[in-house]
C-alpha beads as a LAMMPS data file, in Angstrom:
LAMMPS data file: protein, C-alpha beads

493 atoms
492 bonds

1 atom types
1 bond types

-500.0 500.0 xlo xhi
-500.0 500.0 ylo yhi
-500.0 500.0 zlo zhi

Masses

1 110.0

Atoms # bond

1 1 1 287.530 417.086 -395.899
2 1 1 285.995 414.453 -393.841
3 1 1 286.811 414.031 -390.094
4 1 1 288.538 410.536 -390.868
5 1 1 290.923 412.147 -393.428
6 1 1 291.847 414.883 -390.871
7 1 1 292.475 412.216 -388.268
8 1 1 294.563 410.294 -390.619
9 1 1 296.762 413.369 -391.535
10 1 1 297.295 414.279 -387.808
11 1 1 298.351 410.728 -387.015
12 1 1 300.694 410.766 -389.998
13 1 1 302.161 414.168 -388.926
14 1 1 302.522 412.829 -385.308
15 1 1 304.243 409.699 -386.558
16 1 1 306.764 411.915 -388.551
17 1 1 307.503 413.944 -385.443
18 1 1 308.207 410.680 -383.526
19 1 1 310.673 409.550 -386.152
20 1 1 312.325 412.943 -386.128
21 1 1 312.739 412.928 -382.301
22 1 1 313.924 409.309 -382.398
23 1 1 316.447 410.085 -384.934
24 1 1 317.801 413.091 -382.971
25 1 1 318.100 410.894 -379.858
26 1 1 320.037 408.304 -381.776
27 1 1 322.391 410.948 -383.096
28 1 1 322.957 412.299 -379.578
29 1 1 323.427 408.922 -377.998
30 1 1 325.855 407.884 -380.747
31 1 1 327.811 411.106 -380.155
32 1 1 327.977 410.180 -376.460
33 1 1 329.131 406.757 -377.124
34 1 1 331.814 407.946 -379.614
35 1 1 333.018 410.554 -377.066
36 1 1 333.986 407.702 -374.914
37 1 1 336.907 406.398 -376.994
38 1 1 338.507 403.220 -375.907
39 1 1 342.203 402.970 -376.507
40 1 1 344.527 399.918 -376.054
41 1 1 348.150 400.067 -375.159
42 1 1 349.192 399.276 -378.702
43 1 1 346.937 402.133 -380.099
44 1 1 348.457 404.546 -377.640
45 1 1 351.848 403.590 -378.625
46 1 1 351.261 403.928 -382.309
47 1 1 349.669 407.356 -381.846
48 1 1 352.573 408.539 -379.645
49 1 1 355.084 407.416 -382.257
50 1 1 353.244 409.146 -385.071
51 1 1 352.849 412.496 -383.156
52 1 1 356.022 412.780 -381.015
53 1 1 358.127 415.792 -382.035
54 1 1 361.359 414.291 -380.728
55 1 1 360.910 411.215 -383.008
56 1 1 360.211 413.508 -385.925
57 1 1 363.468 415.390 -385.286
58 1 1 365.330 412.076 -384.949
59 1 1 363.937 411.005 -388.334
60 1 1 365.114 414.286 -389.857
61 1 1 368.544 413.590 -388.398
62 1 1 368.569 410.289 -390.194
63 1 1 367.689 411.991 -393.500
64 1 1 370.465 414.681 -392.877
65 1 1 373.008 411.864 -392.296
66 1 1 371.890 409.987 -395.341
67 1 1 372.456 413.135 -397.451
68 1 1 375.881 413.749 -395.784
69 1 1 376.804 410.114 -396.795
70 1 1 375.952 410.839 -400.481
71 1 1 377.907 414.129 -400.338
72 1 1 380.891 412.293 -399.171
73 1 1 380.995 409.914 -402.149
74 1 1 381.368 412.936 -404.473
75 1 1 384.849 413.551 -403.081
76 1 1 386.073 410.653 -405.217
77 1 1 384.980 412.548 -408.374
78 1 1 386.546 415.432 -410.121
79 1 1 385.349 418.867 -409.143
80 1 1 384.740 421.499 -411.824
81 1 1 384.593 425.197 -410.836
82 1 1 384.133 428.414 -412.709
83 1 1 385.663 431.708 -411.361
84 1 1 384.920 435.023 -412.959
85 1 1 385.456 438.752 -412.177
86 1 1 384.818 442.202 -413.708
87 1 1 386.941 445.189 -412.863
88 1 1 386.501 448.772 -413.703
89 1 1 389.902 450.720 -413.665
90 1 1 390.134 454.352 -413.308
91 1 1 393.179 454.777 -415.555
92 1 1 394.727 453.069 -418.507
93 1 1 398.183 451.663 -418.677
94 1 1 400.806 453.564 -420.659
95 1 1 404.404 452.115 -421.332
96 1 1 405.723 455.651 -421.867
97 1 1 405.622 458.652 -419.562
98 1 1 405.761 460.986 -422.577
99 1 1 406.463 461.060 -426.295
100 1 1 409.806 459.636 -427.465
101 1 1 412.271 460.523 -430.368
102 1 1 413.975 457.628 -432.009
103 1 1 416.976 457.878 -434.518
104 1 1 416.393 456.870 -438.100
105 1 1 418.936 454.256 -439.108
106 1 1 419.309 450.943 -441.141
107 1 1 418.891 447.397 -440.001
108 1 1 421.902 445.309 -440.973
109 1 1 421.941 441.612 -442.108
110 1 1 422.535 440.557 -438.567
111 1 1 419.560 442.246 -437.394
112 1 1 421.489 445.064 -435.687
113 1 1 420.945 448.843 -435.883
114 1 1 423.379 450.922 -437.750
115 1 1 423.712 454.445 -439.253
116 1 1 424.946 454.846 -442.805
117 1 1 427.221 457.852 -443.515
118 1 1 424.336 459.840 -445.334
119 1 1 422.136 459.300 -442.111
120 1 1 424.721 461.029 -439.765
121 1 1 424.642 464.783 -438.797
122 1 1 427.588 466.517 -440.500
123 1 1 429.369 469.265 -438.731
124 1 1 430.848 472.561 -440.298
125 1 1 434.263 470.792 -440.584
126 1 1 432.575 468.367 -442.936
127 1 1 432.944 465.431 -440.505
128 1 1 430.200 463.549 -438.732
129 1 1 429.180 464.980 -435.277
130 1 1 430.022 462.886 -432.182
131 1 1 428.570 463.294 -428.649
132 1 1 429.982 461.195 -425.792
133 1 1 431.660 459.028 -428.327
134 1 1 428.478 458.283 -430.279
135 1 1 427.529 459.510 -433.720
136 1 1 424.509 461.720 -433.966
137 1 1 421.960 460.722 -436.417
138 1 1 420.630 463.356 -438.792
139 1 1 416.939 462.264 -438.781
140 1 1 414.670 461.445 -435.812
141 1 1 411.281 459.565 -435.663
142 1 1 408.771 460.872 -433.036
143 1 1 406.709 458.244 -431.093
144 1 1 403.717 459.688 -429.271
145 1 1 402.859 458.568 -425.805
146 1 1 399.275 457.631 -426.837
147 1 1 400.764 454.875 -429.180
148 1 1 401.876 452.800 -426.147
149 1 1 398.720 453.279 -424.078
150 1 1 396.441 450.338 -423.452
151 1 1 392.719 450.389 -422.587
152 1 1 392.044 448.475 -419.371
153 1 1 389.062 450.394 -417.988
154 1 1 386.725 447.479 -418.399
155 1 1 388.523 444.119 -417.565
156 1 1 386.920 440.780 -417.654
157 1 1 388.756 437.597 -416.332
158 1 1 387.587 434.097 -415.830
159 1 1 388.704 430.530 -415.373
160 1 1 387.144 426.987 -415.593
161 1 1 389.220 424.645 -413.439
162 1 1 388.983 420.769 -413.016
163 1 1 390.585 418.984 -409.978
164 1 1 390.841 415.216 -409.583
165 1 1 392.266 413.896 -406.278
166 1 1 394.652 411.065 -406.785
167 1 1 395.936 410.481 -403.166
168 1 1 394.832 412.479 -400.220
169 1 1 396.487 410.292 -397.500
170 1 1 393.301 408.116 -396.913
171 1 1 391.229 411.118 -395.886
172 1 1 388.411 410.722 -398.466
173 1 1 387.918 407.036 -397.731
174 1 1 387.994 407.585 -394.023
175 1 1 385.485 410.460 -394.363
176 1 1 383.207 408.244 -396.373
177 1 1 383.292 405.546 -393.604
178 1 1 382.552 408.282 -391.009
179 1 1 379.412 409.430 -392.871
180 1 1 378.280 405.746 -393.167
181 1 1 378.605 405.178 -389.415
182 1 1 376.917 408.622 -388.685
183 1 1 373.949 407.387 -390.666
184 1 1 373.879 404.264 -388.705
185 1 1 374.333 406.191 -385.499
186 1 1 371.284 408.399 -386.241
187 1 1 369.218 405.408 -386.997
188 1 1 370.284 403.752 -383.711
189 1 1 369.512 406.914 -381.744
190 1 1 366.062 407.083 -383.525
191 1 1 365.482 403.427 -382.373
192 1 1 366.484 404.399 -378.775
193 1 1 364.242 407.494 -378.871
194 1 1 361.312 405.179 -379.856
195 1 1 362.040 402.772 -377.070
196 1 1 362.337 405.560 -374.592
197 1 1 359.017 407.067 -375.670
198 1 1 357.317 403.607 -375.383
199 1 1 358.783 403.163 -371.929
200 1 1 357.428 406.590 -370.763
201 1 1 354.134 406.034 -372.310
202 1 1 353.776 402.536 -370.806
203 1 1 354.482 403.947 -367.407
204 1 1 351.830 406.591 -367.790
205 1 1 349.380 404.164 -369.230
206 1 1 349.603 401.968 -366.306
207 1 1 349.542 404.799 -363.869
208 1 1 346.143 405.892 -365.370
209 1 1 344.947 402.230 -364.945
210 1 1 346.075 402.228 -361.349
211 1 1 344.307 405.628 -360.571
212 1 1 341.159 404.311 -362.249
213 1 1 341.287 401.331 -359.899
214 1 1 342.097 403.568 -357.069
215 1 1 339.119 405.857 -357.800
216 1 1 336.712 402.950 -357.877
217 1 1 338.135 401.747 -354.601
218 1 1 337.797 405.219 -353.072
219 1 1 334.174 405.381 -354.275
220 1 1 333.401 402.012 -352.712
221 1 1 334.977 403.127 -349.371
222 1 1 332.876 406.305 -349.381
223 1 1 329.756 404.219 -350.104
224 1 1 330.640 401.885 -347.197
225 1 1 331.205 404.871 -344.779
226 1 1 327.988 406.616 -345.993
227 1 1 325.993 403.379 -345.207
228 1 1 327.730 403.015 -341.834
229 1 1 326.995 406.710 -341.123
230 1 1 323.294 406.216 -341.754
231 1 1 323.164 403.104 -339.563
232 1 1 324.999 404.884 -336.770
233 1 1 322.742 407.973 -337.009
234 1 1 319.747 405.676 -336.694
235 1 1 321.229 403.940 -333.782
236 1 1 321.973 407.289 -332.133
237 1 1 318.255 408.132 -332.533
238 1 1 317.364 404.774 -330.870
239 1 1 319.829 405.427 -328.125
240 1 1 321.966 402.443 -328.733
241 1 1 324.906 404.473 -329.989
242 1 1 326.620 407.681 -328.864
243 1 1 327.412 410.921 -330.454
244 1 1 331.110 410.144 -330.327
245 1 1 330.401 407.061 -332.568
246 1 1 328.680 409.284 -335.101
247 1 1 331.586 411.870 -335.040
248 1 1 334.158 409.116 -335.554
249 1 1 332.291 407.754 -338.606
250 1 1 331.652 411.408 -339.894
251 1 1 335.353 412.221 -339.691
252 1 1 336.318 409.118 -341.628
253 1 1 333.648 409.832 -344.107
254 1 1 335.161 413.386 -344.686
255 1 1 338.576 411.973 -345.041
256 1 1 337.456 409.387 -347.669
257 1 1 335.677 412.096 -349.696
258 1 1 338.822 414.230 -349.564
259 1 1 340.880 411.204 -350.710
260 1 1 338.318 410.598 -353.466
261 1 1 338.680 414.128 -354.768
262 1 1 342.473 413.932 -354.787
263 1 1 342.374 410.513 -356.632
264 1 1 339.842 412.032 -359.166
265 1 1 342.188 415.058 -359.774
266 1 1 345.303 412.928 -360.090
267 1 1 343.455 410.780 -362.662
268 1 1 342.393 413.753 -364.666
269 1 1 345.900 415.139 -364.754
270 1 1 347.312 411.569 -365.709
271 1 1 344.773 411.285 -368.473
272 1 1 345.742 414.714 -369.844
273 1 1 349.422 413.678 -369.801
274 1 1 348.625 410.386 -371.666
275 1 1 346.527 412.332 -374.290
276 1 1 349.316 414.802 -374.652
277 1 1 351.865 412.098 -375.324
278 1 1 349.525 410.379 -377.882
279 1 1 348.868 413.632 -379.681
280 1 1 345.281 413.860 -378.615
281 1 1 343.233 416.851 -377.233
282 1 1 343.931 416.964 -373.477
283 1 1 340.259 417.483 -372.756
284 1 1 339.302 414.199 -374.633
285 1 1 337.097 411.766 -372.739
286 1 1 338.407 408.322 -373.153
287 1 1 338.840 405.029 -371.351
288 1 1 341.577 402.424 -371.450
289 1 1 341.077 398.861 -372.396
290 1 1 343.033 397.501 -369.345
291 1 1 341.053 399.429 -366.788
292 1 1 339.060 396.321 -365.813
293 1 1 341.744 393.763 -366.641
294 1 1 342.872 391.305 -363.907
295 1 1 346.356 390.649 -362.700
296 1 1 348.827 389.406 -365.247
297 1 1 351.020 386.412 -364.686
298 1 1 354.518 386.814 -365.918
299 1 1 357.294 384.315 -365.516
300 1 1 359.317 384.700 -362.277
301 1 1 362.334 382.863 -363.788
302 1 1 364.124 384.999 -366.473
303 1 1 366.743 383.255 -368.669
304 1 1 369.102 385.998 -369.801
305 1 1 371.704 385.647 -372.573
306 1 1 373.870 388.884 -372.236
307 1 1 375.181 388.681 -375.658
308 1 1 371.671 388.735 -376.989
309 1 1 370.811 391.625 -374.693
310 1 1 373.824 393.605 -375.954
311 1 1 372.703 392.794 -379.490
312 1 1 369.196 394.205 -378.703
313 1 1 370.117 397.406 -376.853
314 1 1 370.298 400.313 -379.360
315 1 1 372.280 402.416 -376.856
316 1 1 375.143 400.029 -377.204
317 1 1 374.781 400.176 -380.976
318 1 1 375.025 404.025 -380.806
319 1 1 378.202 403.782 -378.660
320 1 1 379.712 401.215 -381.084
321 1 1 379.104 403.456 -384.040
322 1 1 380.469 406.491 -382.084
323 1 1 383.639 404.474 -381.296
324 1 1 384.038 403.618 -384.986
325 1 1 383.631 407.230 -386.018
326 1 1 386.262 408.206 -383.542
327 1 1 388.625 405.670 -385.045
328 1 1 388.046 407.028 -388.510
329 1 1 388.575 410.629 -387.387
330 1 1 391.922 409.384 -386.073
331 1 1 392.753 408.286 -389.706
332 1 1 391.626 411.710 -391.092
333 1 1 394.089 413.392 -388.648
334 1 1 396.815 411.032 -389.633
335 1 1 396.245 411.729 -393.216
336 1 1 397.392 415.424 -392.652
337 1 1 400.832 414.050 -392.131
338 1 1 400.969 412.294 -395.566
339 1 1 401.581 413.752 -399.080
340 1 1 398.544 414.735 -401.190
341 1 1 398.421 414.513 -404.847
342 1 1 395.853 415.828 -407.380
343 1 1 395.513 416.428 -411.140
344 1 1 394.507 419.894 -412.172
345 1 1 393.407 421.482 -415.366
346 1 1 391.948 424.787 -416.434
347 1 1 391.038 427.103 -419.088
348 1 1 391.905 430.905 -418.417
349 1 1 390.436 433.798 -420.412
350 1 1 390.394 437.506 -420.241
351 1 1 389.435 440.734 -421.924
352 1 1 391.593 442.644 -422.779
353 1 1 393.834 439.977 -424.032
354 1 1 397.694 440.148 -424.314
355 1 1 398.358 436.750 -425.916
356 1 1 398.741 438.248 -429.447
357 1 1 399.568 441.810 -428.782
358 1 1 397.141 443.859 -426.725
359 1 1 393.513 443.465 -428.009
360 1 1 390.226 444.262 -426.485
361 1 1 388.718 440.902 -427.027
362 1 1 388.212 437.598 -425.227
363 1 1 390.994 435.101 -425.553
364 1 1 392.315 432.316 -423.377
365 1 1 394.485 429.156 -422.997
366 1 1 394.405 425.639 -421.473
367 1 1 396.714 424.302 -418.915
368 1 1 397.095 420.824 -417.243
369 1 1 399.298 419.874 -414.303
370 1 1 399.902 417.807 -411.174
371 1 1 399.717 419.293 -407.590
372 1 1 401.616 417.757 -404.849
373 1 1 401.363 418.947 -401.247
374 1 1 403.965 417.490 -398.753
375 1 1 403.830 418.605 -395.154
376 1 1 407.426 419.459 -393.945
377 1 1 407.439 421.341 -390.653
378 1 1 404.384 422.322 -388.421
379 1 1 406.125 422.227 -385.111
380 1 1 404.454 419.118 -383.987
381 1 1 400.892 420.316 -384.618
382 1 1 399.772 417.213 -386.467
383 1 1 401.297 414.849 -383.944
384 1 1 399.546 416.574 -381.043
385 1 1 396.191 416.348 -382.931
386 1 1 396.857 412.611 -383.653
387 1 1 397.509 411.952 -379.972
388 1 1 394.407 413.915 -378.985
389 1 1 392.281 411.913 -381.453
390 1 1 393.682 408.681 -380.038
391 1 1 392.750 409.804 -376.570
392 1 1 389.106 410.457 -377.744
393 1 1 388.927 406.926 -379.248
394 1 1 390.066 405.399 -376.008
395 1 1 387.408 407.390 -374.104
396 1 1 384.662 406.153 -376.497
397 1 1 385.792 402.527 -375.856
398 1 1 385.681 402.995 -372.189
399 1 1 382.299 404.447 -372.400
400 1 1 381.132 401.386 -374.373
401 1 1 382.629 398.987 -371.759
402 1 1 380.928 400.995 -368.909
403 1 1 377.651 400.903 -370.624
404 1 1 377.843 397.147 -370.949
405 1 1 378.418 396.851 -367.232
406 1 1 375.587 399.077 -366.481
407 1 1 373.186 397.159 -368.748
408 1 1 374.124 393.905 -367.073
409 1 1 373.392 395.401 -363.583
410 1 1 370.097 396.860 -364.954
411 1 1 369.088 393.357 -366.268
412 1 1 369.822 391.702 -362.941
413 1 1 367.709 394.417 -361.219
414 1 1 364.883 393.972 -363.544
415 1 1 364.892 390.157 -363.003
416 1 1 364.923 390.675 -359.336
417 1 1 361.969 393.095 -359.445
418 1 1 359.995 390.423 -361.414
419 1 1 360.494 387.911 -358.616
420 1 1 359.651 390.536 -355.977
421 1 1 356.483 391.754 -357.715
422 1 1 355.427 388.032 -358.037
423 1 1 355.854 387.469 -354.373
424 1 1 354.140 390.804 -353.484
425 1 1 351.102 389.866 -355.657
426 1 1 350.745 386.570 -353.892
427 1 1 350.921 388.091 -350.448
428 1 1 348.409 390.844 -351.416
429 1 1 345.893 388.316 -352.593
430 1 1 346.147 386.414 -349.336
431 1 1 345.904 389.764 -347.327
432 1 1 342.905 390.821 -349.344
433 1 1 341.031 387.520 -348.569
434 1 1 341.718 387.918 -344.894
435 1 1 340.626 391.631 -344.978
436 1 1 337.474 390.852 -346.799
437 1 1 336.612 388.116 -344.264
438 1 1 337.429 390.435 -341.493
439 1 1 335.268 393.242 -342.928
440 1 1 332.364 390.730 -343.312
441 1 1 332.705 389.575 -339.753
442 1 1 332.920 393.081 -338.455
443 1 1 329.817 394.108 -340.182
444 1 1 327.941 391.077 -339.087
445 1 1 329.021 391.662 -335.530
446 1 1 328.061 395.263 -335.712
447 1 1 324.608 394.368 -336.965
448 1 1 324.240 391.842 -334.103
449 1 1 325.461 394.461 -331.556
450 1 1 328.512 392.617 -330.306
451 1 1 331.123 394.984 -332.100
452 1 1 331.301 398.726 -331.988
453 1 1 331.762 401.304 -334.760
454 1 1 335.393 401.483 -333.971
455 1 1 335.770 397.779 -334.786
456 1 1 333.889 398.300 -338.143
457 1 1 336.046 401.402 -339.080
458 1 1 339.253 399.436 -338.341
459 1 1 337.988 396.574 -340.536
460 1 1 337.138 398.906 -343.342
461 1 1 340.431 400.734 -343.123
462 1 1 342.227 397.331 -343.283
463 1 1 340.131 396.304 -346.300
464 1 1 340.942 399.584 -348.158
465 1 1 344.574 399.112 -347.456
466 1 1 344.680 395.558 -348.572
467 1 1 342.721 396.482 -351.727
468 1 1 345.025 399.379 -352.505
469 1 1 348.142 397.141 -351.980
470 1 1 346.604 394.635 -354.349
471 1 1 346.100 397.272 -356.971
472 1 1 349.712 398.479 -356.544
473 1 1 350.902 394.857 -356.811
474 1 1 348.844 394.277 -360.045
475 1 1 350.336 397.549 -361.580
476 1 1 353.963 396.543 -360.383
477 1 1 353.456 393.280 -362.303
478 1 1 352.731 395.303 -365.339
479 1 1 355.511 397.666 -364.910
480 1 1 357.986 394.924 -364.069
481 1 1 357.162 393.573 -367.538
482 1 1 357.944 396.986 -368.976
483 1 1 361.141 397.434 -367.055
484 1 1 362.270 393.928 -368.016
485 1 1 361.497 394.502 -371.675
486 1 1 363.490 397.623 -371.563
487 1 1 366.449 396.066 -369.935
488 1 1 366.456 393.124 -372.337
489 1 1 366.007 395.559 -375.290
490 1 1 362.982 393.538 -376.422
491 1 1 360.511 396.513 -376.813
492 1 1 358.420 396.140 -379.973
493 1 1 357.542 399.166 -381.876

Bonds

1 1 1 2
2 1 2 3
3 1 3 4
4 1 4 5
5 1 5 6
6 1 6 7
7 1 7 8
8 1 8 9
9 1 9 10
10 1 10 11
11 1 11 12
12 1 12 13
13 1 13 14
14 1 14 15
15 1 15 16
16 1 16 17
17 1 17 18
18 1 18 19
19 1 19 20
20 1 20 21
21 1 21 22
22 1 22 23
23 1 23 24
24 1 24 25
25 1 25 26
26 1 26 27
27 1 27 28
28 1 28 29
29 1 29 30
30 1 30 31
31 1 31 32
32 1 32 33
33 1 33 34
34 1 34 35
35 1 35 36
36 1 36 37
37 1 37 38
38 1 38 39
39 1 39 40
40 1 40 41
41 1 41 42
42 1 42 43
43 1 43 44
44 1 44 45
45 1 45 46
46 1 46 47
47 1 47 48
48 1 48 49
49 1 49 50
50 1 50 51
51 1 51 52
52 1 52 53
53 1 53 54
54 1 54 55
55 1 55 56
56 1 56 57
57 1 57 58
58 1 58 59
59 1 59 60
60 1 60 61
61 1 61 62
62 1 62 63
63 1 63 64
64 1 64 65
65 1 65 66
66 1 66 67
67 1 67 68
68 1 68 69
69 1 69 70
70 1 70 71
71 1 71 72
72 1 72 73
73 1 73 74
74 1 74 75
75 1 75 76
76 1 76 77
77 1 77 78
78 1 78 79
79 1 79 80
80 1 80 81
81 1 81 82
82 1 82 83
83 1 83 84
84 1 84 85
85 1 85 86
86 1 86 87
87 1 87 88
88 1 88 89
89 1 89 90
90 1 90 91
91 1 91 92
92 1 92 93
93 1 93 94
94 1 94 95
95 1 95 96
96 1 96 97
97 1 97 98
98 1 98 99
99 1 99 100
100 1 100 101
101 1 101 102
102 1 102 103
103 1 103 104
104 1 104 105
105 1 105 106
106 1 106 107
107 1 107 108
108 1 108 109
109 1 109 110
110 1 110 111
111 1 111 112
112 1 112 113
113 1 113 114
114 1 114 115
115 1 115 116
116 1 116 117
117 1 117 118
118 1 118 119
119 1 119 120
120 1 120 121
121 1 121 122
122 1 122 123
123 1 123 124
124 1 124 125
125 1 125 126
126 1 126 127
127 1 127 128
128 1 128 129
129 1 129 130
130 1 130 131
131 1 131 132
132 1 132 133
133 1 133 134
134 1 134 135
135 1 135 136
136 1 136 137
137 1 137 138
138 1 138 139
139 1 139 140
140 1 140 141
141 1 141 142
142 1 142 143
143 1 143 144
144 1 144 145
145 1 145 146
146 1 146 147
147 1 147 148
148 1 148 149
149 1 149 150
150 1 150 151
151 1 151 152
152 1 152 153
153 1 153 154
154 1 154 155
155 1 155 156
156 1 156 157
157 1 157 158
158 1 158 159
159 1 159 160
160 1 160 161
161 1 161 162
162 1 162 163
163 1 163 164
164 1 164 165
165 1 165 166
166 1 166 167
167 1 167 168
168 1 168 169
169 1 169 170
170 1 170 171
171 1 171 172
172 1 172 173
173 1 173 174
174 1 174 175
175 1 175 176
176 1 176 177
177 1 177 178
178 1 178 179
179 1 179 180
180 1 180 181
181 1 181 182
182 1 182 183
183 1 183 184
184 1 184 185
185 1 185 186
186 1 186 187
187 1 187 188
188 1 188 189
189 1 189 190
190 1 190 191
191 1 191 192
192 1 192 193
193 1 193 194
194 1 194 195
195 1 195 196
196 1 196 197
197 1 197 198
198 1 198 199
199 1 199 200
200 1 200 201
201 1 201 202
202 1 202 203
203 1 203 204
204 1 204 205
205 1 205 206
206 1 206 207
207 1 207 208
208 1 208 209
209 1 209 210
210 1 210 211
211 1 211 212
212 1 212 213
213 1 213 214
214 1 214 215
215 1 215 216
216 1 216 217
217 1 217 218
218 1 218 219
219 1 219 220
220 1 220 221
221 1 221 222
222 1 222 223
223 1 223 224
224 1 224 225
225 1 225 226
226 1 226 227
227 1 227 228
228 1 228 229
229 1 229 230
230 1 230 231
231 1 231 232
232 1 232 233
233 1 233 234
234 1 234 235
235 1 235 236
236 1 236 237
237 1 237 238
238 1 238 239
239 1 239 240
240 1 240 241
241 1 241 242
242 1 242 243
243 1 243 244
244 1 244 245
245 1 245 246
246 1 246 247
247 1 247 248
248 1 248 249
249 1 249 250
250 1 250 251
251 1 251 252
252 1 252 253
253 1 253 254
254 1 254 255
255 1 255 256
256 1 256 257
257 1 257 258
258 1 258 259
259 1 259 260
260 1 260 261
261 1 261 262
262 1 262 263
263 1 263 264
264 1 264 265
265 1 265 266
266 1 266 267
267 1 267 268
268 1 268 269
269 1 269 270
270 1 270 271
271 1 271 272
272 1 272 273
273 1 273 274
274 1 274 275
275 1 275 276
276 1 276 277
277 1 277 278
278 1 278 279
279 1 279 280
280 1 280 281
281 1 281 282
282 1 282 283
283 1 283 284
284 1 284 285
285 1 285 286
286 1 286 287
287 1 287 288
288 1 288 289
289 1 289 290
290 1 290 291
291 1 291 292
292 1 292 293
293 1 293 294
294 1 294 295
295 1 295 296
296 1 296 297
297 1 297 298
298 1 298 299
299 1 299 300
300 1 300 301
301 1 301 302
302 1 302 303
303 1 303 304
304 1 304 305
305 1 305 306
306 1 306 307
307 1 307 308
308 1 308 309
309 1 309 310
310 1 310 311
311 1 311 312
312 1 312 313
313 1 313 314
314 1 314 315
315 1 315 316
316 1 316 317
317 1 317 318
318 1 318 319
319 1 319 320
320 1 320 321
321 1 321 322
322 1 322 323
323 1 323 324
324 1 324 325
325 1 325 326
326 1 326 327
327 1 327 328
328 1 328 329
329 1 329 330
330 1 330 331
331 1 331 332
332 1 332 333
333 1 333 334
334 1 334 335
335 1 335 336
336 1 336 337
337 1 337 338
338 1 338 339
339 1 339 340
340 1 340 341
341 1 341 342
342 1 342 343
343 1 343 344
344 1 344 345
345 1 345 346
346 1 346 347
347 1 347 348
348 1 348 349
349 1 349 350
350 1 350 351
351 1 351 352
352 1 352 353
353 1 353 354
354 1 354 355
355 1 355 356
356 1 356 357
357 1 357 358
358 1 358 359
359 1 359 360
360 1 360 361
361 1 361 362
362 1 362 363
363 1 363 364
364 1 364 365
365 1 365 366
366 1 366 367
367 1 367 368
368 1 368 369
369 1 369 370
370 1 370 371
371 1 371 372
372 1 372 373
373 1 373 374
374 1 374 375
375 1 375 376
376 1 376 377
377 1 377 378
378 1 378 379
379 1 379 380
380 1 380 381
381 1 381 382
382 1 382 383
383 1 383 384
384 1 384 385
385 1 385 386
386 1 386 387
387 1 387 388
388 1 388 389
389 1 389 390
390 1 390 391
391 1 391 392
392 1 392 393
393 1 393 394
394 1 394 395
395 1 395 396
396 1 396 397
397 1 397 398
398 1 398 399
399 1 399 400
400 1 400 401
401 1 401 402
402 1 402 403
403 1 403 404
404 1 404 405
405 1 405 406
406 1 406 407
407 1 407 408
408 1 408 409
409 1 409 410
410 1 410 411
411 1 411 412
412 1 412 413
413 1 413 414
414 1 414 415
415 1 415 416
416 1 416 417
417 1 417 418
418 1 418 419
419 1 419 420
420 1 420 421
421 1 421 422
422 1 422 423
423 1 423 424
424 1 424 425
425 1 425 426
426 1 426 427
427 1 427 428
428 1 428 429
429 1 429 430
430 1 430 431
431 1 431 432
432 1 432 433
433 1 433 434
434 1 434 435
435 1 435 436
436 1 436 437
437 1 437 438
438 1 438 439
439 1 439 440
440 1 440 441
441 1 441 442
442 1 442 443
443 1 443 444
444 1 444 445
445 1 445 446
446 1 446 447
447 1 447 448
448 1 448 449
449 1 449 450
450 1 450 451
451 1 451 452
452 1 452 453
453 1 453 454
454 1 454 455
455 1 455 456
456 1 456 457
457 1 457 458
458 1 458 459
459 1 459 460
460 1 460 461
461 1 461 462
462 1 462 463
463 1 463 464
464 1 464 465
465 1 465 466
466 1 466 467
467 1 467 468
468 1 468 469
469 1 469 470
470 1 470 471
471 1 471 472
472 1 472 473
473 1 473 474
474 1 474 475
475 1 475 476
476 1 476 477
477 1 477 478
478 1 478 479
479 1 479 480
480 1 480 481
481 1 481 482
482 1 482 483
483 1 483 484
484 1 484 485
485 1 485 486
486 1 486 487
487 1 487 488
488 1 488 489
489 1 489 490
490 1 490 491
491 1 491 492
492 1 492 493
């Protein structure tokens, strides 16, 4: 092999190694990028709704209510039941305690029993013998005890019955309406659970966004103090600053670093909570799409139509359905004071059978009838139950009225918070502009030697406080939108 061929093969091998290394680097980098997942508020809501256990239980309650509703409809239809039993008896039944002797006579035309003269016992005097005024028969028939013994050791009995309700005092109709309202109540409670979950998730989401901004602010503050500390240390070495100035800056720097650690820990815990609510691994690394978003402008004038608010609030729907359920329960209790009518029919069978003598075989018969139940005297029990049911209905109506009053107050408070947040946002922006100008002037004066480190530290502290208040105001604007949506019942799933 020539030298040029070997060189060509080495270059080709080296090129293949470079491609492999490049591919590995791309895989690693792509894994790093994918590890930093970006979630929007809507995606977090959707994940939370899919993975929340409480919502899954609420969904199952809706399913259970739906089946209860279907079961209630069957009460209108006839019910068919089968009942059967088997008994093993230790002893048989015998109609005689011992064998019996019966006189032998003649059956007359009227079906009576008579004794002819030749069938009578004749005495020594040639006349029929009488005992206690009765003639004594000459011949007797013996009937053994076993002839009247019936085999009941193995007994089978059964019945197939049909019952068709005709009038139950309105109980069946009221119960069907109760199950209908119960299904609607379960659906309303599910909607309430979804809105409550969205409300909690939104609060946590914006808390994470707030802490991200607070962390960035803390990092900037630490960086400012570190630069100031370096400048002061240089000035101390040159003799134009004192050790007291250096210690003051160092103390502020330590406090800022401790604050940064606290904010970082709080951010990590808040992200874990948000990940848990979304059904994600708590150690997942992710960022939120609104971490770098600016302040949101929301209308400060809120037009409120309370009738529309009442129509949107699922909590009121739940109370309305609960009130209707109590009203129908009142009808169920009242039905216990009315007569009840039902048609019945059955087929009875047994083995042994006694329909045609006593036989060890299956035999049976049909029967049909009407069953009527009329309550007569229960010592006022039904009346007391009815009064108790009426009281529960009144309680449900009062709870509904109270909920409407509280919702109206909640809407007014949310609208007031919107106006307050808007004013606060405007004020913090003005304060931030002044704090930035004050910090710029302080740093310039410090560099020119006309201001001390104390002035710079005060300007930096004011700047940090103004920036922190601006972050809080921006998050308050977001949260006020959340509170207002919850109060108006306009949360979208």
